[in-house]
PLY file of the C-alpha trace (Angstrom):
ply
format ascii 1.0
element vertex 215
property float x
property float y
property float z
element edge 214
property int vertex1
property int vertex2
end_header
16.09 12.08 -4.99
17.32 9.04 -6.83
18.83 9.39 -10.28
16.84 10.30 -13.37
19.37 8.66 -15.71
18.65 5.28 -17.26
22.25 4.17 -16.74
21.85 4.46 -12.97
18.65 2.39 -13.06
20.20 -0.43 -15.06
23.37 -0.67 -12.95
23.27 -3.85 -10.83
19.55 -4.19 -11.53
18.18 -7.70 -11.09
15.73 -9.05 -13.62
12.59 -10.40 -11.95
10.22 -11.97 -14.47
7.36 -12.21 -11.96
7.58 -8.73 -10.41
4.02 -7.47 -10.03
2.19 -4.63 -8.27
-0.65 -5.00 -5.82
-2.34 -2.99 -3.09
-2.06 -4.02 0.56
-4.53 -3.23 3.32
-2.60 -2.71 6.59
-4.08 -4.69 9.44
-3.70 -3.71 13.11
-4.02 -6.36 15.84
-5.82 -4.07 18.27
-7.38 -0.65 18.80
-5.67 1.66 21.28
-8.09 3.94 23.15
-5.66 5.55 25.56
-4.00 8.93 25.11
-0.91 9.20 22.94
-0.24 12.65 24.38
-0.38 11.68 28.07
-0.01 7.90 28.26
-0.15 6.19 31.61
2.12 3.24 32.50
0.89 0.03 30.83
-1.60 1.93 28.63
-0.33 0.20 25.50
-1.07 -3.11 27.16
-4.26 -2.35 29.06
-6.11 0.23 26.98
-6.54 -1.85 23.86
-9.37 -3.73 22.19
-8.56 -6.76 20.06
-9.68 -6.29 16.46
-11.08 -8.94 14.17
-8.28 -10.41 12.05
-9.08 -11.26 8.42
-8.26 -14.82 7.46
-6.30 -13.52 4.47
-3.83 -11.61 6.67
-0.21 -12.39 5.78
3.12 -11.42 7.26
1.20 -10.44 10.37
-0.19 -7.18 9.04
-1.13 -7.21 5.34
-4.08 -8.28 3.23
-3.34 -8.06 -0.48
-6.11 -7.13 -2.90
-5.45 -10.37 -4.79
-6.35 -12.30 -1.63
-9.21 -10.02 -0.59
-11.14 -10.17 -3.87
-14.09 -12.46 -3.36
-13.52 -12.42 0.41
-14.38 -8.78 1.07
-16.54 -9.82 4.04
-13.35 -10.52 5.99
-12.08 -6.97 5.52
-15.55 -5.62 6.26
-15.58 -7.46 9.60
-12.14 -6.03 10.42
-13.09 -2.43 9.66
-16.44 -2.71 11.45
-14.56 -3.92 14.54
-12.56 -0.68 14.36
-15.70 1.44 14.11
-17.27 -0.39 17.05
-14.15 0.01 19.20
-13.94 3.72 18.42
-17.62 4.22 19.23
-17.38 2.24 22.46
-14.46 4.33 23.70
-15.64 7.66 22.28
-12.81 8.09 19.81
-13.26 10.16 16.68
-12.37 8.12 13.62
-11.14 11.25 11.86
-8.27 11.10 14.36
-7.70 7.37 13.80
-6.92 7.31 10.08
-3.97 4.95 10.59
-6.44 2.11 11.10
-7.51 2.50 7.48
-4.11 2.71 5.82
-3.50 0.93 2.53
-0.57 1.15 0.15
0.88 -0.15 -3.11
3.49 -2.89 -3.04
5.60 -4.73 -5.59
5.86 -8.48 -5.15
8.29 -11.13 -6.34
7.91 -14.82 -5.53
4.98 -13.91 -3.33
6.99 -11.60 -1.08
6.92 -7.81 -0.80
10.06 -6.52 -2.48
9.25 -2.83 -2.80
6.98 -0.88 -0.46
5.82 2.70 -0.31
5.83 3.51 3.42
4.40 7.01 3.10
1.48 6.08 0.85
-1.55 5.62 3.09
-4.75 6.13 1.08
-6.57 4.82 -1.97
-5.74 7.92 -4.09
-2.03 7.42 -3.40
-2.21 3.72 -4.27
-4.21 4.42 -7.42
-1.80 7.15 -8.47
1.17 4.79 -8.20
-0.55 2.07 -10.22
-1.61 4.59 -12.85
1.98 5.84 -13.14
3.03 2.33 -14.18
0.51 2.57 -17.03
1.98 5.78 -18.45
2.35 5.22 -22.22
5.48 7.34 -22.62
8.01 5.62 -24.94
10.81 6.09 -22.40
11.39 8.04 -19.20
10.59 8.36 -15.53
7.29 6.94 -14.35
7.67 8.30 -10.83
10.39 9.70 -8.58
9.39 10.30 -4.97
11.03 11.00 -1.63
9.62 11.23 1.91
11.26 11.15 5.35
14.22 8.90 4.65
12.67 6.91 1.78
13.11 7.33 -1.95
11.59 5.40 -4.82
11.69 5.74 -8.59
10.80 3.85 -11.76
12.12 4.28 -15.28
10.49 2.78 -18.37
12.02 1.80 -21.69
10.13 0.31 -24.61
10.09 -3.18 -23.09
11.34 -2.91 -19.50
10.53 -1.05 -16.28
13.39 -0.44 -13.85
12.80 0.23 -10.16
15.03 1.76 -7.52
14.36 2.09 -3.80
16.72 3.69 -1.35
17.22 6.35 1.30
17.16 10.12 1.29
20.93 10.22 0.73
20.48 8.59 -2.65
21.86 5.21 -1.55
20.12 2.40 -3.41
18.87 -0.57 -1.40
16.91 -2.36 -4.12
17.38 -2.30 -7.90
15.30 -4.54 -10.14
13.48 -4.62 -13.45
10.84 -6.59 -15.29
8.94 -6.77 -18.58
6.89 -3.65 -19.19
3.91 -5.15 -21.02
3.33 -7.82 -18.37
3.77 -5.27 -15.56
1.18 -2.99 -17.15
-1.28 -5.87 -17.38
-0.70 -6.66 -13.70
-1.10 -2.98 -12.71
-4.36 -2.73 -14.64
-5.70 -5.84 -12.90
-4.57 -4.65 -9.46
-6.24 -1.27 -9.91
-9.49 -2.83 -11.13
-9.80 -5.34 -8.29
-8.84 -2.74 -5.67
-11.61 -0.47 -6.91
-14.02 -3.39 -6.75
-13.00 -4.16 -3.17
-13.25 -0.50 -2.18
-16.80 -0.25 -3.49
-17.79 -3.11 -1.19
-15.94 -1.67 1.81
-17.41 1.82 1.52
-20.92 0.46 1.04
-20.86 -2.10 3.85
-18.75 -0.21 6.43
-20.89 2.85 5.80
-18.34 5.61 5.26
-15.37 6.28 3.01
-12.47 6.14 5.47
-9.96 5.40 2.67
-10.68 8.47 0.52
-11.91 6.22 -2.26
-14.25 8.92 -3.50
-11.26 11.21 -4.07
-9.27 8.80 -6.17
-11.51 6.90 -8.57
0 1
1 2
2 3
3 4
4 5
5 6
6 7
7 8
8 9
9 10
10 11
11 12
12 13
13 14
14 15
15 16
16 17
17 18
18 19
19 20
20 21
21 22
22 23
23 24
24 25
25 26
26 27
27 28
28 29
29 30
30 31
31 32
32 33
33 34
34 35
35 36
36 37
37 38
38 39
39 40
40 41
41 42
42 43
43 44
44 45
45 46
46 47
47 48
48 49
49 50
50 51
51 52
52 53
53 54
54 55
55 56
56 57
57 58
58 59
59 60
60 61
61 62
62 63
63 64
64 65
65 66
66 67
67 68
68 69
69 70
70 71
71 72
72 73
73 74
74 75
75 76
76 77
77 78
78 79
79 80
80 81
81 82
82 83
83 84
84 85
85 86
86 87
87 88
88 89
89 90
90 91
91 92
92 93
93 94
94 95
95 96
96 97
97 98
98 99
99 100
100 101
101 102
102 103
103 104
104 105
105 106
106 107
107 108
108 109
109 110
110 111
111 112
112 113
113 114
114 115
115 116
116 117
117 118
118 119
119 120
120 121
121 122
122 123
123 124
124 125
125 126
126 127
127 128
128 129
129 130
130 131
131 132
132 133
133 134
134 135
135 136
136 137
137 138
138 139
139 140
140 141
141 142
142 143
143 144
144 145
145 146
146 147
147 148
148 149
149 150
150 151
151 152
152 153
153 154
154 155
155 156
156 157
157 158
158 159
159 160
160 161
161 162
162 163
163 164
164 165
165 166
166 167
167 168
168 169
169 170
170 171
171 172
172 173
173 174
174 175
175 176
176 177
177 178
178 179
179 180
180 181
181 182
182 183
183 184
184 185
185 186
186 187
187 188
188 189
189 190
190 191
191 192
192 193
193 194
194 195
195 196
196 197
197 198
198 199
199 200
200 201
201 202
202 203
203 204
204 205
205 206
206 207
207 208
208 209
209 210
210 211
211 212
212 213
213 214
C-alpha cells in the first residue's frame, strides 16, 4: 500500500490544473477464436476476426466517454462485431469478458496520466468516480493495490493529491489538482458514462459491462 499520510502525498507532487477523470472503453483490434489452453502454431495470426474499430479510438485502444457521447453508434457497432464473431465461432461471451473491459483514467493535456489496470467493469469505474466525490473535509479517498500496481488519492479542503506506484510502495506518479473542479469533472464523467451505458445495453442487447450492478 502507498502511504496514508498527507505529507507523503504532497512530496514532489506536481500541480496539474487540468487533471480530470474520465472512463475509457478498451478496444481490441480483433477477436481470437482459437484455444488459449492448447494453441497451435500461428493461431494468434490465423484464428482471428477483425473487429469494427470506432472512429473515436485513440492511442490505438481507447475510446473515452467524452468522445463517445453523441457517437454511441460507433461503440455499438464495435460491440456487435464482437457478439457476431463469438456466435460465428461458437464462443461463449461469458468467457470473453475482456472484450468488454472499461476503466477509469485521469487525463492531463489530453493524455492518460493515471490508469487503473485492474478495474475492468462499469461498477469499478463508477466506484472510483464516486470516491472522488466523497465530501469528507480531509482524508483518503481511495487506497488500492493489485498485482504490482498501487494507487491512492488524498483530499484536503481545496486539493486532491494522487499517487500511483508499484506494490513495493515506490511512487511513479505524484500529482494534484483543485478539488472543486475535479469533483465537477467526476460528476460529468459519471453522468455521461451512465448515458452511454444505457445506449450500449439497449442496442447490443445484453449487459456485458455489469452496468445493472453499478448504477
